[in-house]
C-alpha positions in Angstrom: 40.9 21.5 11.8 40.0 20.5 15.4 36.3 20.3 14.5 37.1 18.1 11.5 39.3 15.8 13.6 36.6 15.5 16.3 34.0 14.6 13.7 36.3 11.9 12.2 37.0 10.5 15.7 33.3 10.3 16.5 32.6 8.7 13.1 35.4 6.2 13.8 34.1 5.4 17.2 30.6 4.8 15.9 31.9 2.5 13.2 34.0 0.6 15.7 31.0 0.1 17.9 28.7 -1.1 15.1 27.9 -4.8 15.2 29.1 -7.1 12.4 25.4 -7.4 11.4 22.2 -5.9 12.7 20.2 -8.9 11.5 19.3 -11.2 14.5 19.2 -14.1 12.0 22.9 -13.5 11.2 24.3 -13.2 14.7 25.4 -16.2 16.7 24.5 -16.5 20.4 27.9 -15.2 21.6 27.6 -12.1 19.4 24.0 -11.5 20.6 25.1 -11.9 24.2 27.9 -9.4 23.7 25.5 -6.8 22.2 22.3 -7.2 24.2 21.7 -5.4 26.6 25.1 -3.8 27.2 25.3 -2.1 23.7 21.9 -2.5 22.1 18.5 -2.4 23.8 16.2 -1.8 20.8 14.8 -4.4 18.4 12.8 -3.7 15.2 10.3 -6.5 14.4 8.9 -6.4 10.8 5.5 -7.9 10.6 3.3 -8.7 7.5 1.4 -11.5 5.8 1.1 -13.4 2.5 -1.7 -12.1 0.2 -2.4 -10.8 -3.2 -1.1 -7.3 -4.0 -2.1 -6.4 -7.6 1.1 -6.7 -9.7 3.6 -6.9 -6.8 4.5 -10.1 -5.1 2.3 -11.8 -2.4 4.9 -11.0 0.2 4.6 -7.3 -0.3 3.4 -6.8 3.3 6.6 -8.5 4.5 9.1 -6.8 2.1 8.1 -3.3 2.9 8.4 -3.3 6.8 11.6 -5.3 6.5 13.2 -2.8 4.1 12.1 0.1 6.4 13.5 -1.7 9.5 16.9 -2.3 7.8 17.1 1.3 6.7 16.4 2.8 10.1 18.2 0.3 12.4 21.5 2.1 12.5 19.9 5.5 13.5 18.1 3.7 16.3 21.1 1.5 17.2 18.7 -1.4 16.8 18.8 -5.0 15.7 16.3 -6.3 13.1 14.4 -9.4 14.1 13.4 -12.0 11.5 10.2 -11.0 9.8 6.9 -12.5 10.9 5.8 -13.5 7.4 2.3 -14.9 8.1 -0.6 -12.9 9.6 -4.3 -12.5 9.7 -5.0 -12.0 6.0 -8.8 -11.6 5.9 -10.8 -10.8 2.8 -8.1 -11.5 0.3 -7.1 -15.0 1.4 -9.1 -16.5 -1.5 -6.7 -15.0 -4.1 -4.1 -17.5 -5.2 -1.4 -18.0 -2.7 -3.1 -16.2 0.2 -2.4 -17.6 3.7 -4.1 -16.6 6.9 -3.4 -17.4 10.5 -6.2 -17.7 13.1 -6.6 -14.9 15.6 -5.9 -17.2 18.5 -2.8 -18.7 17.0 -1.4 -15.4 15.9 -2.0 -13.8 19.3 0.1 -16.5 21.1 2.8 -16.5 18.5 3.3 -12.7 18.7 3.2 -12.7 22.5 5.9 -15.3 22.8 8.2 -13.5 20.3 7.8 -10.3 22.2 8.4 -12.0 25.5 11.5 -13.7 24.2 13.2 -10.5 23.1 12.2 -8.8 26.4 13.7 -11.7 28.5 16.9 -11.5 26.5 17.4 -7.9 27.5 15.7 -5.8 24.8 14.1 -2.8 26.4 12.5 -1.2 23.3 10.4 -3.4 21.1 9.3 -1.6 17.9 6.9 -3.5 15.6 6.9 -2.2 12.0 3.6 -3.5 10.7 2.9 -4.0 7.0 -0.7 -5.4 7.2 -3.8 -3.9 8.6 -5.4 -7.2 9.6 -2.7 -7.7 12.2 -3.1 -4.4 14.0 -5.6 -5.3 16.7 -3.6 -8.3 17.8 -0.3 -6.5 17.6 -1.6 -3.6 19.7 -3.1 -5.9 22.4 0.0 -8.2 22.6 2.4 -5.2 22.7 0.6 -3.7 25.6 0.2 -7.0 27.4 3.9 -7.8 27.1 4.9 -4.3 28.0 3.0 -4.6 31.2 4.1 -8.1 32.2 7.8 -7.7 31.2 8.2 -4.0 32.1 9.4 -3.1 28.6 8.5 -0.3 26.2 6.6 -1.2 23.0 5.7 0.7 19.9 3.5 -0.5 17.0 3.7 1.5 13.7 1.4 0.9 10.8 3.6 2.4 8.1 0.9 3.3 5.5 -1.3 5.1 8.0 1.5 6.9 9.8 2.8 8.0 6.4 -0.5 9.0 5.0 0.5 12.7 4.9 3.6 11.7 2.8 1.3 9.8 0.3 -0.5 13.0 -0.4 2.7 15.1 -0.5 4.6 12.8 -2.9 1.8 11.6 -5.1 -0.7 14.4 -4.8 -3.5 11.9 -4.0 -4.5 9.2 -1.7 -3.2 5.6 -2.1 -4.6 2.2 -1.5 -3.9 -1.5 -0.7 -1.5 -2.4 -3.6 -2.2 1.1 -4.9 0.3 3.6 -6.1 1.8 4.2 -2.7 2.3 0.6 -1.7 3.5 -0.5 -5.1 6.0 2.4 -5.0 7.5 1.0 -1.8 8.2 -2.2 -3.6 9.4 -0.4 -6.8 11.9 1.6 -4.7 13.4 -1.5 -2.9 12.7 -4.5 -5.0 11.8 -3.3 -8.6 12.3 -6.8 -10.0 9.1 -7.9 -8.0 6.9 -5.3 -9.8 5.2 -6.7 -12.9 4.2 -3.6 -14.7 3.2 -5.4 -17.9 0.3 -7.1 -15.9 -1.2 -3.9 -14.6 -4.6 -2.5 -15.6 -6.8 0.0 -13.8 -9.5 -2.6 -14.0 -7.6 -4.6 -11.3 -8.6 -1.9 -8.8 -11.8 -1.3 -6.8 -12.4 1.6 -4.5 -13.0 0.7 -0.8 -16.7 0.7 0.1 -18.0 3.5 2.2 -18.7 2.2 5.7 -22.2 0.7 5.9 -22.8 0.7 2.2 -21.8 -2.8 1.0 -19.5 -5.7 1.8 -18.2 -8.6 -0.3 -16.2 -11.7 0.6 -13.8 -12.3 -1.0 -13.2 -8.6 -1.9 -13.4 -8.5 -5.7 -10.0 -6.8 -6.3 -6.6 -7.0 -4.6 -6.0 -3.4 -5.4 -8.2 -1.6 -3.0 -8.3 2.2 -3.4 -8.8 4.3 -0.3 -10.7 7.0 -2.3 -12.6 6.8 -5.7 -10.4 7.8 -8.6 -7.3 8.1 -6.5 -4.3 5.7 -6.1 -4.2 4.0 -9.5 -0.6 2.8 -10.0 1.6 5.0 -12.3 5.1 3.5 -11.7 7.1 6.7 -11.2 10.6 5.6 -10.2 11.7 9.0 -8.8 8.6 9.4 -6.7 8.9 5.8 -5.5 12.4 6.4 -4.1 11.3 9.7 -2.6 8.4 8.1 -0.9 10.3 5.1 0.5 13.1 7.4 1.9 10.6 9.9 3.4 8.5 7.2 5.0 11.5 5.5 6.5 12.9 8.7 7.8 9.6 9.6 9.4 9.3 6.2 11.1 12.9 6.4 12.3 12.2 9.8 13.7 9.2 8.6 15.6 11.2 5.8 17.1 13.9 8.1 18.3 11.4 10.6 19.7 9.4 8.0 21.6 12.5 6.4 23.1 13.9 9.7 24.1 10.7 10.6 25.9 10.4 7.2 27.5 14.0 7.8 28.9 13.2 11.3 29.9 10.2 10.1 31.9 12.2 7.2 33.4 9.8 4.6 32.2 10.8 1.0 32.6 14.5 1.8 32.7 16.8 -1.2 33.5 
């Protein structure tokens, strides 16, 4: 009975300490000031771009990291920043609706956002990235701001970090807009998946390095391996994959923060 009462008390205290919203967009300045940094020192920053993704929406690279961030925020006691919806699109920008930002402009934009959160008291800046073309700039700016502002930064490319889960859940490798990425949208926003438009002919395997290049790339579904990653729209596997990926990324965040703290790095 005592154990049960203690568990209920802890659950009540946790609920009582939870913010009205974990979305930075939904907090007013007084609420933010009350939370940061006295109660919350971690912010999750979803990052993506706007580009073609087979039979899912052009904002797929934004939807996925945002959904992941929202799911893991409570376990990290984190706020979720507004999503950076535009990025460095690259070889798919010619497809209808694709938008790209220059490297120079993106670099300054990302740096100022990270600096802003650091200067308002956030200690742990975790970027959940949904687009590979952003990675180099995100890594560079995260390190630069970490050094200059004495904060801790972590950049996670969800699809690479969860590559082992792709093989475990689907039994094969995935691809850009392939089975794995489409499954993430199917699990969180099924209304944005247009199954009736799908055909395996929409996919092209990624070229072996040094073999050939094409601009624009001829397909928006880019398979990582030949004959693997074609979309099959399995709802159960989609949900399992999203939950597993989110849990793994949340676990990484908790582990890295714990080890930063243990080492006494940039504590304030």
